[in-house]
C-alpha positions in Angstrom: 57.5 40.4 -18.4 54.4 37.6 -19.7 55.3 33.8 -19.9 55.3 33.1 -23.9 55.5 29.2 -24.6 57.3 28.0 -27.4 54.1 27.7 -29.7 53.5 31.6 -29.2 57.3 32.2 -30.0 56.6 30.4 -33.3 53.4 32.5 -34.0 55.2 35.8 -33.1 58.0 34.8 -35.4 55.8 34.2 -38.3 54.2 37.4 -37.6 50.7 35.8 -36.9 48.2 37.4 -34.7 46.4 35.3 -32.1 44.7 35.4 -29.0 46.3 33.5 -25.8 44.7 32.4 -23.0 45.9 30.7 -19.4 43.8 28.8 -17.1 47.4 28.2 -15.0 45.8 28.6 -11.6 42.4 26.7 -12.2 42.4 23.3 -11.8 40.8 21.5 -14.9 41.4 17.6 -15.6 39.9 17.3 -19.4 39.1 19.7 -22.1 35.6 20.4 -21.7 36.5 22.0 -18.3 39.2 24.0 -20.3 36.4 25.6 -22.4 34.2 25.9 -19.3 37.3 28.1 -17.5 37.9 30.0 -20.2 34.2 31.1 -21.1 34.5 29.6 -24.4 32.6 27.3 -27.0 33.7 23.5 -26.3 33.1 23.0 -30.1 35.7 25.7 -30.6 38.0 24.5 -28.2 39.9 22.0 -29.9 42.3 19.1 -28.6 45.5 17.5 -30.1 45.6 14.2 -30.4 48.3 11.6 -31.8 48.0 8.3 -33.1 50.3 5.4 -34.7 48.8 3.1 -37.6 50.6 -0.4 -38.0 52.5 0.7 -40.8 54.1 2.8 -37.6 53.3 6.2 -39.3 52.2 8.6 -36.6 49.3 11.1 -37.3 47.9 14.2 -35.4 44.4 15.0 -35.5 42.6 17.7 -33.9 39.1 17.8 -32.4 36.5 19.9 -30.3 37.4 19.0 -27.0 33.4 17.6 -26.5 34.1 15.2 -29.3 35.8 11.8 -29.8 37.9 10.6 -32.0 36.5 8.1 -34.8 39.1 6.1 -35.2 37.7 4.4 -38.4 37.0 8.0 -40.1 40.8 9.0 -38.8 42.4 6.2 -40.2 40.5 6.6 -43.7 41.5 10.1 -43.7 44.8 9.5 -44.0 44.8 6.5 -46.0 45.3 4.2 -43.2 43.3 0.7 -42.8 43.6 1.3 -38.6 45.4 3.6 -36.5 45.5 3.5 -32.7 45.9 6.5 -30.0 49.5 6.6 -29.0 50.4 5.2 -25.6 50.8 8.3 -23.1 54.5 7.4 -22.1 55.1 7.7 -25.6 53.9 11.4 -26.3 56.8 13.5 -24.7 59.8 11.5 -26.3 58.0 11.5 -30.0 56.5 15.1 -30.0 58.0 17.0 -27.0 54.9 17.7 -25.5 53.0 16.3 -22.4 49.6 15.1 -22.3 47.2 18.0 -21.9 49.9 20.1 -23.3 50.2 18.9 -26.8 50.0 21.5 -29.8 49.9 21.0 -33.5 52.9 23.4 -34.1 56.5 23.2 -32.8 56.2 19.4 -32.6 59.9 17.5 -32.5 59.1 16.7 -36.0 56.2 17.5 -38.6 53.6 14.5 -38.4 50.7 14.7 -41.1 47.6 16.3 -39.4 43.9 16.2 -40.0 41.5 18.7 -38.1 38.0 18.2 -38.2 35.7 19.8 -40.3 34.1 21.3 -37.9 36.5 23.9 -37.3 35.4 25.8 -40.5 32.1 26.5 -38.5 34.2 29.6 -36.8 36.0 32.1 -37.8 39.0 31.0 -35.2 39.6 27.6 -33.2 41.5 27.4 -29.8 43.8 24.6 -28.9 47.0 24.2 -26.5 50.0 26.5 -26.7 51.9 23.6 -25.8 52.2 23.8 -22.0 49.1 22.6 -20.0 47.5 25.8 -18.5 48.0 27.9 -22.1 45.9 27.9 -25.1 45.9 30.1 -28.5 43.7 31.0 -30.7 44.4 31.6 -34.5 42.3 31.2 -37.7 42.8 28.2 -39.4 44.2 30.4 -42.8 46.9 31.5 -40.1 47.5 28.0 -38.8 47.8 26.6 -42.2 50.7 29.0 -42.9 52.5 27.3 -39.8 51.3 23.5 -40.4 50.1 21.8 -43.3 46.7 20.1 -42.6 43.6 18.6 -44.1 40.1 18.9 -42.9 38.1 15.7 -42.2 35.1 14.3 -40.6 37.0 12.6 -37.7 34.9 12.8 -34.8 32.0 10.9 -33.4 28.5 12.3 -33.6 
């Protein structure tokens, strides 16, 4: 039987079609390497980042692996004065995911999610399936059926 992550099981349960990719046998250290190993456009492969505001609210941001999160734009997109990246040691207890395997789907709790507007340039985007070495590809329309999100320009140029 083929390996399924919790994210894939959630997509299956919601009857959402998706493509899945595995690079478990190929060592990678960052998202751009993942895109290269998968033979995919790095602008279409998205990373999932978790932040915390001064008011202790947590936010999820998704952006292409070859871009950086602009913290000022990100904060503005969620109505905060500032957000900071969540400390790595806090990620697993908060989300249930480890660094490098964080997916917007299936977190322990839902957090306000913002996706970079560049996602609209593609019929589908590729993102973590919730485990290092696994990615899923869905349309934004299908992703919206699982998690509510907004679109905003949140990456550096």
